[in-house]
PyMOL Python script that loads the backbone (N, CA, C, O; Angstrom):
from pymol import cmd

cmd.read_pdbstr("""\
ATOM      1  N   MET A   1     -10.041 -37.000 131.435  1.00  0.00           N
ATOM      2  CA  MET A   1      -9.446 -36.349 130.281  1.00  0.00           C
ATOM      3  C   MET A   1     -10.433 -35.384 129.627  1.00  0.00           C
ATOM      4  O   MET A   1     -10.054 -34.290 129.208  1.00  0.00           O
ATOM      5  N   ALA A   2     -11.688 -35.791 129.544  1.00  0.00           N
ATOM      6  CA  ALA A   2     -12.695 -34.922 128.936  1.00  0.00           C
ATOM      7  C   ALA A   2     -12.869 -33.644 129.748  1.00  0.00           C
ATOM      8  O   ALA A   2     -13.142 -32.582 129.186  1.00  0.00           O
ATOM      9  N   PHE A   3     -12.714 -33.740 131.061  1.00  0.00           N
ATOM     10  CA  PHE A   3     -12.861 -32.555 131.904  1.00  0.00           C
ATOM     11  C   PHE A   3     -11.741 -31.548 131.633  1.00  0.00           C
ATOM     12  O   PHE A   3     -11.988 -30.342 131.605  1.00  0.00           O
ATOM     13  N   ILE A   4     -10.532 -32.024 131.436  1.00  0.00           N
ATOM     14  CA  ILE A   4      -9.407 -31.140 131.130  1.00  0.00           C
ATOM     15  C   ILE A   4      -9.615 -30.465 129.778  1.00  0.00           C
ATOM     16  O   ILE A   4      -9.375 -29.266 129.636  1.00  0.00           O
ATOM     17  N   ILE A   5     -10.055 -31.225 128.798  1.00  0.00           N
ATOM     18  CA  ILE A   5     -10.332 -30.648 127.479  1.00  0.00           C
ATOM     19  C   ILE A   5     -11.458 -29.625 127.575  1.00  0.00           C
ATOM     20  O   ILE A   5     -11.417 -28.587 126.915  1.00  0.00           O
ATOM     21  N   PHE A   6     -12.459 -29.916 128.392  1.00  0.00           N
ATOM     22  CA  PHE A   6     -13.557 -28.972 128.591  1.00  0.00           C
ATOM     23  C   PHE A   6     -13.045 -27.670 129.203  1.00  0.00           C
ATOM     24  O   PHE A   6     -13.442 -26.591 128.763  1.00  0.00           O
ATOM     25  N   LEU A   7     -12.179 -27.749 130.198  1.00  0.00           N
ATOM     26  CA  LEU A   7     -11.644 -26.541 130.825  1.00  0.00           C
ATOM     27  C   LEU A   7     -10.801 -25.725 129.840  1.00  0.00           C
ATOM     28  O   LEU A   7     -10.874 -24.497 129.823  1.00  0.00           O
ATOM     29  N   ILE A   8     -10.007 -26.409 129.026  1.00  0.00           N
ATOM     30  CA  ILE A   8      -9.208 -25.707 128.021  1.00  0.00           C
ATOM     31  C   ILE A   8     -10.115 -25.043 126.985  1.00  0.00           C
ATOM     32  O   ILE A   8      -9.876 -23.903 126.588  1.00  0.00           O
ATOM     33  N   ALA A   9     -11.142 -25.748 126.555  1.00  0.00           N
ATOM     34  CA  ALA A   9     -12.083 -25.178 125.589  1.00  0.00           C
ATOM     35  C   ALA A   9     -12.810 -23.978 126.178  1.00  0.00           C
ATOM     36  O   ALA A   9     -13.010 -22.972 125.497  1.00  0.00           O
ATOM     37  N   LEU A  10     -13.198 -24.080 127.421  1.00  0.00           N
ATOM     38  CA  LEU A  10     -13.877 -22.969 128.089  1.00  0.00           C
ATOM     39  C   LEU A  10     -12.946 -21.766 128.217  1.00  0.00           C
ATOM     40  O   LEU A  10     -13.373 -20.626 128.037  1.00  0.00           O
ATOM     41  N   PHE A  11     -11.687 -22.017 128.525  1.00  0.00           N
ATOM     42  CA  PHE A  11     -10.701 -20.939 128.605  1.00  0.00           C
ATOM     43  C   PHE A  11     -10.585 -20.212 127.270  1.00  0.00           C
ATOM     44  O   PHE A  11     -10.605 -18.982 127.228  1.00  0.00           O
ATOM     45  N   PHE A  12     -10.462 -20.968 126.177  1.00  0.00           N
ATOM     46  CA  PHE A  12     -10.331 -20.338 124.867  1.00  0.00           C
ATOM     47  C   PHE A  12     -11.618 -19.628 124.443  1.00  0.00           C
ATOM     48  O   PHE A  12     -11.558 -18.628 123.727  1.00  0.00           O
ATOM     49  N   LEU A  13     -12.767 -20.123 124.867  1.00  0.00           N
ATOM     50  CA  LEU A  13     -14.027 -19.440 124.567  1.00  0.00           C
ATOM     51  C   LEU A  13     -14.094 -18.090 125.268  1.00  0.00           C
ATOM     52  O   LEU A  13     -14.487 -17.093 124.663  1.00  0.00           O
ATOM     53  N   VAL A  14     -13.715 -18.056 126.529  1.00  0.00           N
ATOM     54  CA  VAL A  14     -13.696 -16.791 127.272  1.00  0.00           C
ATOM     55  C   VAL A  14     -12.648 -15.858 126.686  1.00  0.00           C
ATOM     56  O   VAL A  14     -12.881 -14.656 126.566  1.00  0.00           O
ATOM     57  N   LEU A  15     -11.511 -16.399 126.327  1.00  0.00           N
ATOM     58  CA  LEU A  15     -10.461 -15.592 125.724  1.00  0.00           C
ATOM     59  C   LEU A  15     -10.907 -15.005 124.384  1.00  0.00           C
ATOM     60  O   LEU A  15     -10.616 -13.846 124.087  1.00  0.00           O
ATOM     61  N   ALA A  16     -11.603 -15.791 123.587  1.00  0.00           N
ATOM     62  CA  ALA A  16     -12.108 -15.295 122.305  1.00  0.00           C
ATOM     63  C   ALA A  16     -13.107 -14.166 122.515  1.00  0.00           C
ATOM     64  O   ALA A  16     -13.064 -13.156 121.813  1.00  0.00           O
ATOM     65  N   ALA A  17     -14.001 -14.337 123.474  1.00  0.00           N
ATOM     66  CA  ALA A  17     -14.977 -13.284 123.765  1.00  0.00           C
ATOM     67  C   ALA A  17     -14.275 -12.018 124.240  1.00  0.00           C
ATOM     68  O   ALA A  17     -14.667 -10.912 123.869  1.00  0.00           O
ATOM     69  N   ALA A  18     -13.248 -12.176 125.054  1.00  0.00           N
ATOM     70  CA  ALA A  18     -12.511 -11.009 125.535  1.00  0.00           C
ATOM     71  C   ALA A  18     -11.802 -10.294 124.391  1.00  0.00           C
ATOM     72  O   ALA A  18     -11.812  -9.064 124.331  1.00  0.00           O
ATOM     73  N   TYR A  19     -11.192 -11.041 123.493  1.00  0.00           N
ATOM     74  CA  TYR A  19     -10.524 -10.417 122.347  1.00  0.00           C
ATOM     75  C   TYR A  19     -11.527  -9.702 121.442  1.00  0.00           C
ATOM     76  O   TYR A  19     -11.233  -8.631 120.911  1.00  0.00           O
ATOM     77  N   LEU A  20     -12.707 -10.291 121.269  1.00  0.00           N
ATOM     78  CA  LEU A  20     -13.670  -9.719 120.328  1.00  0.00           C
ATOM     79  C   LEU A  20     -14.487  -8.573 120.917  1.00  0.00           C
ATOM     80  O   LEU A  20     -14.882  -7.662 120.188  1.00  0.00           O
ATOM     81  N   TYR A  21     -14.747  -8.604 122.230  1.00  0.00           N
ATOM     82  CA  TYR A  21     -15.678  -7.627 122.787  1.00  0.00           C
ATOM     83  C   TYR A  21     -15.094  -6.741 123.884  1.00  0.00           C
ATOM     84  O   TYR A  21     -15.507  -5.587 124.002  1.00  0.00           O
ATOM     85  N   LYS A  22     -14.173  -7.216 124.673  1.00  0.00           N
ATOM     86  CA  LYS A  22     -13.658  -6.443 125.799  1.00  0.00           C
ATOM     87  C   LYS A  22     -12.137  -6.444 125.783  1.00  0.00           C
ATOM     88  O   LYS A  22     -11.500  -7.252 126.460  1.00  0.00           O
ATOM     89  N   GLU A  23     -11.564  -5.541 125.014  1.00  0.00           N
ATOM     90  CA  GLU A  23     -10.112  -5.477 124.934  1.00  0.00           C
ATOM     91  C   GLU A  23      -9.506  -5.113 126.282  1.00  0.00           C
ATOM     92  O   GLU A  23      -8.382  -5.515 126.585  1.00  0.00           O
ATOM     93  N   SER A  24     -10.234  -4.360 127.090  1.00  0.00           N
ATOM     94  CA  SER A  24      -9.708  -3.981 128.404  1.00  0.00           C
ATOM     95  C   SER A  24      -9.512  -5.203 129.295  1.00  0.00           C
ATOM     96  O   SER A  24      -8.590  -5.227 130.110  1.00  0.00           O
ATOM     97  N   TRP A  25     -10.367  -6.222 129.153  1.00  0.00           N
ATOM     98  CA  TRP A  25     -10.185  -7.460 129.925  1.00  0.00           C
ATOM     99  C   TRP A  25      -8.898  -8.153 129.516  1.00  0.00           C
ATOM    100  O   TRP A  25      -8.172  -8.681 130.358  1.00  0.00           O
ATOM    101  N   VAL A  26      -8.619  -8.148 128.222  1.00  0.00           N
ATOM    102  CA  VAL A  26      -7.409  -8.799 127.729  1.00  0.00           C
ATOM    103  C   VAL A  26      -6.179  -8.095 128.278  1.00  0.00           C
ATOM    104  O   VAL A  26      -5.197  -8.746 128.637  1.00  0.00           O
ATOM    105  N   ILE A  27      -6.225  -6.788 128.344  1.00  0.00           N
ATOM    106  CA  ILE A  27      -5.089  -6.043 128.875  1.00  0.00           C
ATOM    107  C   ILE A  27      -4.912  -6.329 130.366  1.00  0.00           C
ATOM    108  O   ILE A  27      -3.781  -6.423 130.842  1.00  0.00           O
ATOM    109  N   LYS A  28      -6.016  -6.471 131.111  1.00  0.00           N
ATOM    110  CA  LYS A  28      -5.921  -6.818 132.528  1.00  0.00           C
ATOM    111  C   LYS A  28      -5.394  -8.236 132.721  1.00  0.00           C
ATOM    112  O   LYS A  28      -4.566  -8.476 133.599  1.00  0.00           O
ATOM    113  N   ILE A  29      -5.868  -9.171 131.907  1.00  0.00           N
ATOM    114  CA  ILE A  29      -5.354 -10.542 131.977  1.00  0.00           C
ATOM    115  C   ILE A  29      -3.880 -10.563 131.589  1.00  0.00           C
ATOM    116  O   ILE A  29      -3.075 -11.291 132.170  1.00  0.00           O
ATOM    117  N   HIS A  30      -3.552  -9.758 130.607  1.00  0.00           N
ATOM    118  CA  HIS A  30      -2.158  -9.676 130.163  1.00  0.00           C
ATOM    119  C   HIS A  30      -1.243  -9.220 131.291  1.00  0.00           C
ATOM    120  O   HIS A  30      -0.139  -9.743 131.446  1.00  0.00           O
ATOM    121  N   ALA A  31      -1.691  -8.260 132.069  1.00  0.00           N
ATOM    122  CA  ALA A  31      -0.892  -7.794 133.194  1.00  0.00           C
ATOM    123  C   ALA A  31      -0.670  -8.913 134.207  1.00  0.00           C
ATOM    124  O   ALA A  31       0.385  -8.977 134.839  1.00  0.00           O
ATOM    125  N   PHE A  32      -1.641  -9.781 134.365  1.00  0.00           N
ATOM    126  CA  PHE A  32      -1.519 -10.891 135.318  1.00  0.00           C
ATOM    127  C   PHE A  32      -0.632 -12.002 134.773  1.00  0.00           C
ATOM    128  O   PHE A  32       0.244 -12.500 135.481  1.00  0.00           O
ATOM    129  N   VAL A  33      -0.849 -12.389 133.539  1.00  0.00           N
ATOM    130  CA  VAL A  33      -0.120 -13.518 132.964  1.00  0.00           C
ATOM    131  C   VAL A  33       1.230 -13.088 132.403  1.00  0.00           C
ATOM    132  O   VAL A  33       2.141 -13.906 132.273  1.00  0.00           O
ATOM    133  N   ASN A  34       1.356 -11.823 132.074  1.00  0.00           N
ATOM    134  CA  ASN A  34       2.574 -11.211 131.559  1.00  0.00           C
ATOM    135  C   ASN A  34       2.968 -11.798 130.211  1.00  0.00           C
ATOM    136  O   ASN A  34       2.184 -11.686 129.269  1.00  0.00           O
ATOM    137  N   PHE A  35       4.111 -12.402 130.064  1.00  0.00           N
ATOM    138  CA  PHE A  35       4.594 -12.801 128.753  1.00  0.00           C
ATOM    139  C   PHE A  35       4.425 -14.279 128.442  1.00  0.00           C
ATOM    140  O   PHE A  35       4.941 -14.749 127.427  1.00  0.00           O
ATOM    141  N   PHE A  36       3.728 -15.018 129.270  1.00  0.00           N
ATOM    142  CA  PHE A  36       3.571 -16.441 129.012  1.00  0.00           C
ATOM    143  C   PHE A  36       2.623 -16.729 127.860  1.00  0.00           C
ATOM    144  O   PHE A  36       2.861 -17.654 127.084  1.00  0.00           O
ATOM    145  N   ILE A  37       1.561 -15.958 127.736  1.00  0.00           N
ATOM    146  CA  ILE A  37       0.554 -16.213 126.699  1.00  0.00           C
ATOM    147  C   ILE A  37       0.511 -15.074 125.689  1.00  0.00           C
ATOM    148  O   ILE A  37       0.450 -15.314 124.483  1.00  0.00           O
ATOM    149  N   PHE A  38       0.542 -13.853 126.169  1.00  0.00           N
ATOM    150  CA  PHE A  38       0.310 -12.707 125.299  1.00  0.00           C
ATOM    151  C   PHE A  38       1.576 -11.931 125.006  1.00  0.00           C
ATOM    152  O   PHE A  38       2.588 -12.045 125.697  1.00  0.00           O
ATOM    153  N   ASN A  39       1.479 -11.148 123.969  1.00  0.00           N
ATOM    154  CA  ASN A  39       2.488 -10.164 123.626  1.00  0.00           C
ATOM    155  C   ASN A  39       1.711  -8.882 123.331  1.00  0.00           C
ATOM    156  O   ASN A  39       0.631  -8.944 122.744  1.00  0.00           O
ATOM    157  N   ASP A  40       2.237  -7.729 123.724  1.00  0.00           N
ATOM    158  CA  ASP A  40       1.509  -6.474 123.536  1.00  0.00           C
ATOM    159  C   ASP A  40       1.095  -6.251 122.085  1.00  0.00           C
ATOM    160  O   ASP A  40       0.007  -5.739 121.821  1.00  0.00           O
ATOM    161  N   SER A  41       1.946  -6.627 121.158  1.00  0.00           N
ATOM    162  CA  SER A  41       1.616  -6.395 119.755  1.00  0.00           C
ATOM    163  C   SER A  41       0.411  -7.230 119.330  1.00  0.00           C
ATOM    164  O   SER A  41      -0.375  -6.784 118.495  1.00  0.00           O
ATOM    165  N   TYR A  42       0.247  -8.441 119.890  1.00  0.00           N
ATOM    166  CA  TYR A  42      -0.924  -9.254 119.558  1.00  0.00           C
ATOM    167  C   TYR A  42      -2.196  -8.615 120.090  1.00  0.00           C
ATOM    168  O   TYR A  42      -3.209  -8.576 119.391  1.00  0.00           O
ATOM    169  N   VAL A  43      -2.155  -8.117 121.308  1.00  0.00           N
ATOM    170  CA  VAL A  43      -3.345  -7.519 121.914  1.00  0.00           C
ATOM    171  C   VAL A  43      -3.761  -6.266 121.154  1.00  0.00           C
ATOM    172  O   VAL A  43      -4.947  -6.057 120.901  1.00  0.00           O
ATOM    173  N   LEU A  44      -2.804  -5.445 120.794  1.00  0.00           N
ATOM    174  CA  LEU A  44      -3.130  -4.158 120.182  1.00  0.00           C
ATOM    175  C   LEU A  44      -3.370  -4.235 118.679  1.00  0.00           C
ATOM    176  O   LEU A  44      -4.195  -3.491 118.149  1.00  0.00           O
ATOM    177  N   HIS A  45      -2.666  -5.120 117.988  1.00  0.00           N
ATOM    178  CA  HIS A  45      -2.733  -5.115 116.531  1.00  0.00           C
ATOM    179  C   HIS A  45      -3.512  -6.278 115.929  1.00  0.00           C
ATOM    180  O   HIS A  45      -4.053  -6.153 114.830  1.00  0.00           O
ATOM    181  N   TYR A  46      -3.577  -7.400 116.627  1.00  0.00           N
ATOM    182  CA  TYR A  46      -4.181  -8.594 116.054  1.00  0.00           C
ATOM    183  C   TYR A  46      -5.338  -9.115 116.888  1.00  0.00           C
ATOM    184  O   TYR A  46      -5.528 -10.328 116.983  1.00  0.00           O
ATOM    185  N   LYS A  47      -6.122  -8.221 117.499  1.00  0.00           N
ATOM    186  CA  LYS A  47      -7.168  -8.667 118.420  1.00  0.00           C
ATOM    187  C   LYS A  47      -8.236  -9.487 117.713  1.00  0.00           C
ATOM    188  O   LYS A  47      -8.671 -10.496 118.268  1.00  0.00           O
ATOM    189  N   ARG A  48      -8.669  -9.123 116.555  1.00  0.00           N
ATOM    190  CA  ARG A  48      -9.699  -9.884 115.841  1.00  0.00           C
ATOM    191  C   ARG A  48      -9.167 -11.248 115.405  1.00  0.00           C
ATOM    192  O   ARG A  48      -9.845 -12.263 115.565  1.00  0.00           O
ATOM    193  N   ARG A  49      -7.971 -11.269 114.862  1.00  0.00           N
ATOM    194  CA  ARG A  49      -7.381 -12.527 114.405  1.00  0.00           C
ATOM    195  C   ARG A  49      -7.189 -13.491 115.574  1.00  0.00           C
ATOM    196  O   ARG A  49      -7.514 -14.673 115.461  1.00  0.00           O
ATOM    197  N   MET A  50      -6.668 -13.002 116.683  1.00  0.00           N
ATOM    198  CA  MET A  50      -6.466 -13.856 117.858  1.00  0.00           C
ATOM    199  C   MET A  50      -7.797 -14.306 118.444  1.00  0.00           C
ATOM    200  O   MET A  50      -7.918 -15.436 118.917  1.00  0.00           O
ATOM    201  N   GLY A  51      -8.796 -13.430 118.414  1.00  0.00           N
ATOM    202  CA  GLY A  51     -10.120 -13.802 118.907  1.00  0.00           C
ATOM    203  C   GLY A  51     -10.738 -14.922 118.096  1.00  0.00           C
ATOM    204  O   GLY A  51     -11.322 -15.851 118.654  1.00  0.00           O
ATOM    205  N   VAL A  52     -10.614 -14.839 116.783  1.00  0.00           N
ATOM    206  CA  VAL A  52     -11.167 -15.882 115.915  1.00  0.00           C
ATOM    207  C   VAL A  52     -10.406 -17.189 116.091  1.00  0.00           C
ATOM    208  O   VAL A  52     -11.015 -18.259 116.100  1.00  0.00           O
ATOM    209  N   ILE A  53      -9.094 -17.121 116.228  1.00  0.00           N
ATOM    210  CA  ILE A  53      -8.301 -18.335 116.446  1.00  0.00           C
ATOM    211  C   ILE A  53      -8.691 -19.005 117.755  1.00  0.00           C
ATOM    212  O   ILE A  53      -8.859 -20.224 117.797  1.00  0.00           O
ATOM    213  N   CYS A  54      -8.837 -18.237 118.812  1.00  0.00           N
ATOM    214  CA  CYS A  54      -9.247 -18.803 120.105  1.00  0.00           C
ATOM    215  C   CYS A  54     -10.651 -19.386 120.030  1.00  0.00           C
ATOM    216  O   CYS A  54     -10.928 -20.422 120.635  1.00  0.00           O
ATOM    217  N   LEU A  55     -11.534 -18.729 119.294  1.00  0.00           N
ATOM    218  CA  LEU A  55     -12.890 -19.240 119.124  1.00  0.00           C
ATOM    219  C   LEU A  55     -12.876 -20.571 118.389  1.00  0.00           C
ATOM    220  O   LEU A  55     -13.584 -21.498 118.783  1.00  0.00           O
ATOM    221  N   LEU A  56     -12.088 -20.681 117.334  1.00  0.00           N
ATOM    222  CA  LEU A  56     -11.991 -21.939 116.593  1.00  0.00           C
ATOM    223  C   LEU A  56     -11.388 -23.056 117.444  1.00  0.00           C
ATOM    224  O   LEU A  56     -11.837 -24.200 117.371  1.00  0.00           O
ATOM    225  N   ILE A  57     -10.389 -22.738 118.240  1.00  0.00           N
ATOM    226  CA  ILE A  57      -9.804 -23.747 119.130  1.00  0.00           C
ATOM    227  C   ILE A  57     -10.823 -24.233 120.140  1.00  0.00           C
ATOM    228  O   ILE A  57     -10.908 -25.432 120.406  1.00  0.00           O
ATOM    229  N   SER A  58     -11.602 -23.315 120.708  1.00  0.00           N
ATOM    230  CA  SER A  58     -12.609 -23.729 121.691  1.00  0.00           C
ATOM    231  C   SER A  58     -13.690 -24.579 121.042  1.00  0.00           C
ATOM    232  O   SER A  58     -14.125 -25.564 121.640  1.00  0.00           O
ATOM    233  N   PHE A  59     -14.141 -24.233 119.838  1.00  0.00           N
ATOM    234  CA  PHE A  59     -15.138 -25.061 119.154  1.00  0.00           C
ATOM    235  C   PHE A  59     -14.591 -26.448 118.840  1.00  0.00           C
ATOM    236  O   PHE A  59     -15.300 -27.445 118.975  1.00  0.00           O
ATOM    237  N   PHE A  60     -13.330 -26.510 118.422  1.00  0.00           N
ATOM    238  CA  PHE A  60     -12.712 -27.801 118.141  1.00  0.00           C
ATOM    239  C   PHE A  60     -12.628 -28.661 119.401  1.00  0.00           C
ATOM    240  O   PHE A  60     -12.910 -29.859 119.359  1.00  0.00           O
ATOM    241  N   LEU A  61     -12.240 -28.049 120.518  1.00  0.00           N
ATOM    242  CA  LEU A  61     -12.156 -28.819 121.758  1.00  0.00           C
ATOM    243  C   LEU A  61     -13.524 -29.264 122.257  1.00  0.00           C
ATOM    244  O   LEU A  61     -13.660 -30.372 122.777  1.00  0.00           O
ATOM    245  N   PHE A  62     -14.544 -28.414 122.105  1.00  0.00           N
ATOM    246  CA  PHE A  62     -15.896 -28.818 122.457  1.00  0.00           C
ATOM    247  C   PHE A  62     -16.351 -29.980 121.555  1.00  0.00           C
ATOM    248  O   PHE A  62     -17.016 -30.906 122.020  1.00  0.00           O
ATOM    249  N   PHE A  63     -15.994 -29.924 120.288  1.00  0.00           N
ATOM    250  CA  PHE A  63     -16.318 -31.016 119.366  1.00  0.00           C
ATOM    251  C   PHE A  63     -15.657 -32.318 119.800  1.00  0.00           C
ATOM    252  O   PHE A  63     -16.272 -33.381 119.719  1.00  0.00           O
ATOM    253  N   LEU A  64     -14.404 -32.244 120.260  1.00  0.00           N
ATOM    254  CA  LEU A  64     -13.712 -33.435 120.745  1.00  0.00           C
ATOM    255  C   LEU A  64     -14.413 -34.036 121.951  1.00  0.00           C
ATOM    256  O   LEU A  64     -14.481 -35.257 122.090  1.00  0.00           O
ATOM    257  N   ILE A  65     -14.930 -33.190 122.816  1.00  0.00           N
ATOM    258  CA  ILE A  65     -15.642 -33.692 123.992  1.00  0.00           C
ATOM    259  C   ILE A  65     -16.923 -34.389 123.584  1.00  0.00           C
ATOM    260  O   ILE A  65     -17.230 -35.468 124.091  1.00  0.00           O
ATOM    261  N   LEU A  66     -17.668 -33.793 122.681  1.00  0.00           N
ATOM    262  CA  LEU A  66     -18.975 -34.345 122.310  1.00  0.00           C
ATOM    263  C   LEU A  66     -18.868 -35.620 121.497  1.00  0.00           C
ATOM    264  O   LEU A  66     -19.742 -36.483 121.578  1.00  0.00           O
ATOM    265  N   HIS A  67     -17.804 -35.749 120.713  1.00  0.00           N
ATOM    266  CA  HIS A  67     -17.692 -36.913 119.822  1.00  0.00           C
ATOM    267  C   HIS A  67     -16.533 -37.837 120.192  1.00  0.00           C
ATOM    268  O   HIS A  67     -16.149 -38.696 119.398  1.00  0.00           O
ATOM    269  N   GLY A  68     -15.990 -37.672 121.355  1.00  0.00           N
ATOM    270  CA  GLY A  68     -14.856 -38.496 121.698  1.00  0.00           C
ATOM    271  C   GLY A  68     -15.092 -39.257 122.930  1.00  0.00           C
ATOM    272  O   GLY A  68     -14.223 -40.012 123.366  1.00  0.00           O
TER     273      GLY A  68
END
""", "prot")
cmd.dss("prot")
cmd.show_as("cartoon", "prot")
cmd.util.cbc("prot")
cmd.orient("prot")
């Protein structure tokens, strides 16, 4: 179970970094995943907000691994 939480936390950490620093990566990932995770308006208009949310989720999941 801890391994699954670790993978999810790692995913959100990479996603947060992509939203905050490499918007082009997010657009490429968006083309691959299509409408399951992203919406064009989120990528273009809410990149900082989504990046911070993903960063907080990854920190929370890492915290669960370390203290659970």
